[in-house]
N, C-alpha and C positions, 0 to 999 in steps of 0.2 A: 504494500500500500504506500502511495506517495505521501511525502511530508508536505506541509503547506508551501514551503519554498519551491519545491519541484512542481507542484500543481500550479503555482502562480507563474513560473517560468514557461510551463507548457501552454497555459492559457494565452500568455503574451505572444508566444511563437505562432499559435493558431491565428490570433488577431492580425499579426503581421502578414501572414500568408493570405488571409482573406482580403486585407487592404490592398496587397500587391495585385491580386487577381482582379479586383474591382477597378483599380487604377489602370491596369493594362487594357481591360475591356473598354473603359471610357475613352482612353487615348485612341484606340482603334476606331471607335465610332466617330470621334471628333475629326480624325484624319479623313475618313470617308466623306463626312459632311463637307469638309473644306474643299475636297476635290470636286464634288458635285456642284457646290456653290460657285467655285471659280469658273467652271465651264458654263454653268447656267448664266453667269454674268456676261461671259463672252458672247453667248447666243443672244442675250437681250441687247447688248451693244450693237451686234450685227444687225438686228431687226430695226434698231433706231437710226442706223446710218442712212445717209442720203443716197441717191442713185449714182453719185460721182464714184467712179472706180477707185478702189483703194490701191494706189500705186506705191504706197510706202507702208507696207505691213509692219506691225509692231515687232521690234527686234527680240522681244522676250518670248515669242511663240517658238515652239519646236517644229521641226519639219513634220513630225508625226501628227501634230495637231493641225497643221496647214493642210496636209493630205486628207485628214479626216473631215475637215470642214467642206472640202470639195466633194467628198463622197456623200456626206449628209445632204448636200444640195441636190444630188441625183436620186437618192433612194428614199428620203423622207416623204416627198410628194407621192411616190408610188405606194408606200406603206400606208399613208394617210387615206388615200382613195379606197384601197382595198379594206382597210380596217373599218372605215366608216360605212362601208356597204353592208356590214353585218349588223343589221338593226333588229333582228327578231328577238334576241335576248343577249344578256351580258356573257353567258357561257360561251357563245360563239366568239366574241371578241377576246375573252380571256384565253381561249384555246389558241386563237390566232397569235396573240402576243407570246404565249409560251412556246409555240412551235417555231416562230421566227427567231426568238432569242436562242433557242436550242440549236436551230440550224446554223446560226452565225457562229456559235461556239464550236459546233462539230466541224464546220467548214474551215475555220482558222486553226483549230488545234493541230491537225497534221502538219500544216505549214510551219507552225511555231516549233513543233517537235523536230521537224527536219532541219530547221535552222540551228538547232542545238546538237544535233546528232553528228557523230564522226563516221569513220570508216568501219566501225565495229558492226553496224547494221548490215553493210554490204557483205562482210565476211560471214555473218550469221546466215544470210540468205544463200550464199554459195554453198555453205555446208548443208543447209536444209535441202537444197535442190539435189545435191550429189548423193544423198542417202536415200535409197529406195526401200520398198518393202514388198511383201508378197502381192499386194494389190496391183503393183505395176505389171504383173504378168497377166492380169485379167484382160481379156479381149471382149469388148462389148459388141455383139453382133446385131443389136437392134437397129431398125431403120430410123431415119430422122423423124418420121411420123410417129413411130412408137415411142421414141424418146420424148417427143413433145407431149404426147398423151400422158406419159408417166410423170413428167415434171411440169406441174402447174406453175405458170408464170406468176411471180409475186407482183402485186400492185405496188408501183413505186411510191404511192402515197402512204402505204402501210410502212414501208421502209423509212420514209421521211419522218413519220410520226413515232417511230420505235422509241420506247422508253419515256414517252410524254403522254400523260393523260389529258383528256379534254374533248370537247364537242367535235364531232367528225366534220361538220360543215366548216367550222373554224379552221380545222386542220387542212381541209382540202383547199380553202382559199389561201391559206398561208403557203401551201405547197406551190400554187400557181404564182403567188406574189414573190416568193423567194427565188423562183426561176428567173424572174425579171431583174433581180438585183445581185444574184450570186456572183456573176462575173465581175461586176463593179467592185464588190467587197474584196474578192481575191486579188484582183489587179492592183487595187489601192494598197493593200497590205504588202504585196510583193515589191512595191516600189521602195520600201524601207529596208535597210540592211543594218542600221545601228540598233542595238538591243533596246536602248532607252526610247527611241522613236517607236519601235514595234510595241513596247509595253504600254506607252502612253496611248497609242492608236487603239490598241485592243481594249484597255480599261475604259477609255472615254467613249468608245463606240458602244459598248454594252450599257454604260451608264446613260448615254444620251438616247439610246433606243427606248429604255425604260421611261425616261423623262418625257419623250415625245408621245409614247403610248398613254401616259398619264394625261398629257395635254389633250390628246384626241378624245379621251373618255370624258373629260370635263366639257369639251365642246359639244359632245353628243348628249349631254344631260337634257332630259325631257323638259324640265322647267327650272326656273330660278326663283327662289323665295322672294316674294314681293314685300318691300318695306311697308310697315303699317304703324299706326299709333293708337292711343287710347280713344281719342275723339272719334276716329273712323270706326273703331270697333263698337263703340256705344251707339253711333248713328246707324250702323249696319244692323245691330241687334234690334233697334227700335223699328227699322223698316221691316225686318223679318216678323216681328210681333204683330205689326199692323197688317201685314199681308195675311198672316194666319187668322187674325180676327175677321177680316173681310171675307176670306175664303169660307170661314165657318158660317157667316151670315148668308153668303150666297148659297151654300149647301142647304141651309135651313129654309130659305125661300123656295128652292127647287122642290124640297120635300113637301112643302105645303101646297 
């Protein structure tokens, strides 16, 4: 059994660990907010600019951000039109959003990995190809028609939505929409070779897509709360009461 001093020391150690974990989590959240706020301010400034071409871009921008801005100008209008076409319910739009974000991540991940990979992957591939098994001796004598009948072709939309839950209509529209922007996304990312530019491009692309989807959803809101005051509410209540009284009198006269 611990003596009071040992117990006090243990309690203080636990408190320090808890404080450290809380501070670390808070710092990470603040860092993410700062990143999103910085780029949101950039977008607001761009929207407020005049039509005069910017021939002297700010020197503090990175090449990755400059390339991303040009990409967003191409793909955001496409995504906006397709997103706002889904008006039956929110599930369709939520599914569209999830599938687009997932597709962007899946599309850029192989490129990001390849940029970091060395010659080891090529060596592993050569070794894998050179080693065969008993299956290599099997000779398939089926005709092409028989093979086609046995192997049912997979719907590319199912492959596109693999691992992502959501409304099927939203997924299908996202599939068509992403086909329009996929080449633009890949080409823009592959322009960059500096790791810091690639990282900024990737992080800000995902953050901005989420922000734009939030913006689209706000614009699709069915109605906006109308400001009111006490005087209006009282007047409206009086009108409703008078209407109810008149209606009752009319009903009474009709019955007589």
